C-alpha positions in Angstrom: 172.5 35.4 13.4 173.0 31.8 14.4 170.3 29.2 14.9 170.2 29.5 18.7 169.8 33.3 18.6 167.1 33.0 16.0 165.2 30.7 18.4 165.8 33.2 21.2 164.4 36.0 19.0 161.3 33.9 18.3 160.9 33.3 22.1 161.1 37.1 22.7 158.0 37.7 20.6 156.1 34.5 21.3 153.8 36.2 23.8 152.6 38.6 21.0 150.6 35.7 19.4 147.9 36.2 22.0 147.6 40.0 21.9 144.4 41.7 21.1 143.5 42.6 17.5 143.8 46.2 18.6 147.4 45.8 19.9 150.4 47.1 18.0 152.6 44.1 17.5 156.4 44.3 17.0 156.0 43.5 13.3 154.2 46.8 12.9 157.0 48.8 14.5 159.1 51.1 12.4 162.3 53.0 13.1 163.0 56.3 11.4 166.4 55.1 10.2 167.9 51.6 9.6 169.2 49.6 12.5 171.3 46.5 13.2 169.6 43.1 13.7 169.0 42.1 17.3 167.3 39.3 19.2 165.2 42.0 21.0 161.9 43.1 19.5 161.7 46.7 18.4 159.8 48.1 21.3 161.8 46.1 23.8 164.9 47.7 22.4 163.3 51.1 22.7 163.0 50.5 26.5 166.7 49.6 26.8 167.8 52.7 24.9 165.5 55.0 26.9 166.7 53.8 30.3 170.3 54.0 29.3 169.8 57.6 28.0 171.2 60.6 29.8 167.8 62.2 29.9 166.4 59.2 31.8 169.2 59.5 34.4 168.3 63.1 35.0 164.8 62.2 36.1 166.2 61.6 39.6 166.5 65.3 40.4 163.5 66.8 38.6 160.5 68.2 40.3 157.1 66.5 40.3 155.1 69.1 42.3 157.3 70.4 45.1 160.7 71.9 44.3 162.0 73.3 47.6 160.7 71.0 50.3 163.2 68.8 52.1 161.3 65.5 52.3 162.8 62.2 51.0 159.3 60.6 50.7 157.6 62.9 48.3 157.4 62.0 44.6 160.1 63.1 42.2 159.9 62.8 38.4 161.8 59.5 38.4 159.2 57.8 40.6 156.3 59.3 38.7 157.4 57.7 35.4 157.8 54.3 37.1 154.3 54.6 38.5 153.0 55.5 35.1 154.7 52.5 33.6 153.4 50.1 36.2 149.8 51.3 36.0 149.9 51.4 32.2 151.3 47.9 32.0 148.6 46.6 34.4 145.9 48.0 32.1 147.7 46.9 29.0 148.2 43.3 30.2 144.5 43.1 31.1 143.4 44.3 27.7 146.0 42.1 25.9 148.0 45.1 24.5 151.7 45.3 23.8 153.4 45.8 27.2 156.8 46.5 25.6 155.4 49.4 23.7 153.5 50.7 26.7 156.6 50.6 28.9 158.8 52.3 26.3 156.3 55.2 26.0 155.8 55.4 29.8 159.5 55.5 30.7 160.3 58.1 28.0 157.2 60.3 28.3 158.6 63.0 30.6 162.3 63.1 29.5 161.6 66.6 28.1 160.4 67.9 31.4 162.3 71.0 32.6 163.7 71.8 36.0 161.0 72.8 38.4 158.3 70.9 36.6 155.4 72.6 34.9 156.5 76.0 36.3 159.8 75.7 34.5 157.9 74.5 31.4 155.7 77.6 31.3 158.8 79.9 31.8 160.6 78.3 28.8 157.5 78.7 26.7 157.4 82.4 27.6 161.0 82.7 26.5 160.3 80.9 23.2 157.4 83.2 22.4 159.3 86.3 23.3 162.3 85.3 21.2 160.1 84.2 18.3 161.4 80.7 18.2 158.1 78.9 18.4 156.7 77.3 21.6 157.8 74.9 24.3 156.0 71.8 25.6 157.6 69.0 27.5 156.0 66.1 25.5 157.5 67.4 22.1 160.7 68.2 23.9 160.9 64.5 25.1 160.9 63.4 21.5 163.5 66.1 20.6 165.8 64.9 23.3 165.6 61.2 22.4 165.7 61.7 18.6 167.7 64.9 18.0 169.8 65.6 21.0 170.8 62.0 22.1 170.5 60.6 18.6 168.7 57.5 19.7 167.0 55.3 17.1 163.6 54.9 18.8 160.5 53.5 17.0 158.0 56.0 15.6 155.2 54.2 17.6 157.1 55.0 20.9 157.9 58.5 19.9 154.3 59.1 18.8 153.0 57.8 22.1 155.4 60.1 24.0 154.4 63.1 21.9 150.7 62.4 22.4 150.7 61.7 26.1 149.6 65.0 27.6 148.4 64.0 31.1 146.9 67.5 31.8 144.1 66.7 29.4 141.5 64.4 30.9 138.9 62.7 28.6 136.1 60.2 29.2 137.0 58.3 26.1 140.4 57.9 24.5 140.6 56.9 20.9 143.6 56.3 18.6 144.3 56.7 14.8 145.6 53.3 13.5 146.0 54.9 10.0 148.3 57.6 11.2 151.5 57.7 9.1 155.1 58.5 9.9 154.7 61.7 7.9 151.7 62.7 10.0 153.7 62.0 13.2 156.5 64.3 11.9 153.9 67.0 11.1 152.5 66.7 14.6 155.9 67.1 16.1 156.6 70.2 13.9 153.3 71.7 14.8 153.8 71.1 18.5 156.8 73.4 18.4 155.2 76.0 16.1 151.5 76.3 17.0 150.2 77.3 20.5 148.7 74.4 22.4 148.9 72.1 19.4 150.2 69.3 21.6 146.8 69.0 23.3 145.2 68.1 20.0 147.5 65.2 19.1 145.8 61.7 18.7 148.2 58.7 19.1 148.7 56.1 16.4 148.3 53.2 18.9 146.0 52.1 21.6 149.1 51.7 23.8 149.7 55.4 23.4 146.2 56.0 24.8 146.9 53.7 27.8 149.9 55.7 28.8 148.1 59.0 28.3 145.4 58.1 30.9 147.8 56.2 33.1 149.7 59.5 33.5 146.6 60.9 35.1 145.9 57.9 37.3 149.6 57.9 38.5 149.6 61.5 39.7 146.0 62.3 40.8 146.1 60.3 44.1 149.9 60.3 44.6 149.9 64.1 44.6 147.3 64.1 47.3 149.4 61.8 49.5 152.4 64.1 49.0 150.3 67.2 49.8 149.1 65.5 53.0 152.8 64.7 53.9 153.8 68.3 53.6 150.7 69.7 55.3 149.1 71.4 52.3 145.8 69.6 52.7 144.3 67.0 55.0 142.6 63.8 54.0 139.4 65.1 55.5 139.4 67.9 53.0 139.1 65.6 50.0 135.7 66.4 48.4 133.0 64.0 49.5 131.6 63.0 46.1 135.0 61.9 44.6 136.0 60.2 47.8 132.8 58.2 47.9 133.3 56.9 44.4 137.1 56.7 44.0 138.3 56.4 47.5 140.1 58.8 49.9 143.7 57.5 49.4 146.0 56.8 46.5 145.7 53.0 46.7 141.9 53.0 46.5 141.9 55.7 43.8 144.4 53.9 41.6 142.5 50.6 42.1 139.1 52.1 41.2 140.3 53.9 38.1 142.2 50.9 36.7 139.3 48.5 37.2 136.9 51.0 35.7 139.0 51.4 32.6 139.4 47.7 32.1 135.7 47.0 32.7 134.6 49.6 30.1 137.3 49.0 27.5 137.8 45.3 27.3 138.0 44.1 23.7 137.2 47.5 22.3 139.2 49.8 20.0 139.2 52.6 22.6 139.5 53.2 26.3 136.7 54.7 28.3 135.7 55.6 31.9 132.2 55.1 33.2 130.3 58.4 33.6 130.2 58.2 37.4 133.9 57.5 37.7 134.8 60.1 35.1 132.7 62.8 36.7 134.3 62.0 40.1 137.8 62.1 38.6 137.1 65.5 36.9 136.0 67.0 40.3 139.0 65.6 42.1 141.4 66.9 39.4 139.9 70.4 39.7 140.2 70.2 43.5 143.9 69.2 43.1 144.6 72.2 40.9 142.9 74.6 43.3 144.2 73.2 46.6 147.6 71.6 45.7 149.1 72.8 42.4 148.1 76.4 43.0 149.1 76.3 46.7 151.8 78.5 48.2 154.1 75.5 49.0 153.8 74.2 45.4 154.8 77.6 44.1 157.3 78.7 46.7 160.1 80.9 45.1 158.3 80.9 41.8 159.0 84.6 41.4 162.7 84.0 42.0 162.7 81.1 39.6 161.0 83.2 36.9 163.7 85.9 37.2 166.7 83.6 37.3 165.4 81.5 34.4 165.3 84.6 32.2 168.7 85.8 33.6 170.3 82.4 32.9 168.9 82.3 29.4 170.3 85.8 28.7 173.6 84.9 30.3 174.1 81.9 28.0 173.0 84.0 25.0 175.5 86.8 25.7 178.2 84.2 26.2 177.7 82.9 22.7 177.5 86.5 21.3 180.8 87.6 22.7 182.8 84.4 23.1 184.0 82.0 20.4 182.9 78.6 21.9 185.3 76.7 19.6 188.3 78.7 20.9 187.1 78.4 24.5 186.9 74.6 24.2 190.7 74.5 23.4 191.5 76.2 26.7 192.5 74.1 29.7 191.4 76.5 32.3 187.7 76.9 31.5 185.4 75.6 34.2 183.6 72.2 33.9 180.3 74.1 33.6 181.5 76.2 30.7 183.0 73.1 29.0 179.7 71.3 29.3 177.8 74.2 27.8 180.2 74.8 24.9 180.3 71.1 24.1 176.5 71.0 24.0 176.4 74.0 21.7 179.1 72.5 19.4 177.1 69.2 19.2 173.8 70.9 18.4 174.9 73.8 16.2 175.1 71.8 12.9 171.7 70.2 13.6 169.7 73.3 14.3 168.3 75.1 11.2 170.0 78.4 10.6 172.2 77.7 13.7 169.4 78.9 16.0 171.4 79.4 19.2 168.2 80.6 21.0 166.6 77.2 20.6 169.8 75.4 21.5 169.9 77.4 24.8 166.3 76.5 25.5 167.3 72.8 24.9 170.2 73.2 27.3 168.1 74.7 30.1 165.3 72.2 29.6 167.7 69.3 30.1 169.0 70.5 33.4 168.0 69.0 36.8 166.8 71.3 39.5 170.2 71.1 41.3 172.3 71.7 38.1 170.1 74.8 37.3 170.6 76.3 40.8 174.4 75.6 40.6 174.6 77.4 37.3 172.9 80.3 38.9 175.0 80.1 42.1 171.8 80.0 44.1 170.1 77.9 46.7 166.6 79.2 47.6 164.7 78.5 50.8 
């Protein structure tokens, strides 16, 4: 690398000199395999690799809450991850943490999400249990897609933050384990696929991982209310009085209150923490969201149909591999583009999957689909 590029590399990491003692600096970053030299710091390069991944591109047609409502202004998964990134970077900059690591974790945290959001996730988990191939959770699947399916060399700190993000778990205090090793990360990943609900127990190895974990909650809690109001599931007047009085009654106020509370209670500390009043309010609001929004009829429209066709699609793919030689099929000119896509994926994954586990490969294939691709595979459009 020439002298000018060396200077450019120094400039890229100059800002890290003023980071908090609790921040994860680039010099601490580790890849799981060797990589070529570059002017970009390790976590900055993670960001570039994630946004250029196929999984990131598929965010654009994946459900956040509502799958079958025609409204261009409600949140899709692609917007959610951007909101998480912005909120997390605001907190991270205020606490002098590593924004590059925060952004990488945030942008990659939901890549493993299935079509139809958490409903699709629960259905694939049911299939995994029934087929005795472990369990399915989107955070572990995000790591699997980046590391094993797309073969991207992403730092262990970014992958660990993605694995540990679980935004469904709300805590008053978020702590990290700075002594966590690469081997412990690998064990966490293995356990997430092989032990029920293990992913909810994972503690990140960086404080930046904690920031993304709570930013996930901050990003969806108020935004989902705004979307629910847009599609006439709730009204603003129905928001519970106590949370509204503490946090606010719209997304802007809720986000502002939560960010300021975290910064105030976490500045120059080796953990992140909400005040008791704000945490209690947030817990009540989250419970209300589940009751009135996530369990509403509109949020679960066509769920029974999706449940049936998910299982049918899985069995269809499985039978196709039982009775058709995918290698021979790939040599034929007349197979459909859909079939070619499927067989090519299977061919790519077969050598990597222990014991050539086609059942797990099929789950991977369905998990990576967008809502639209899934419905096209089924030949269905549901109203």
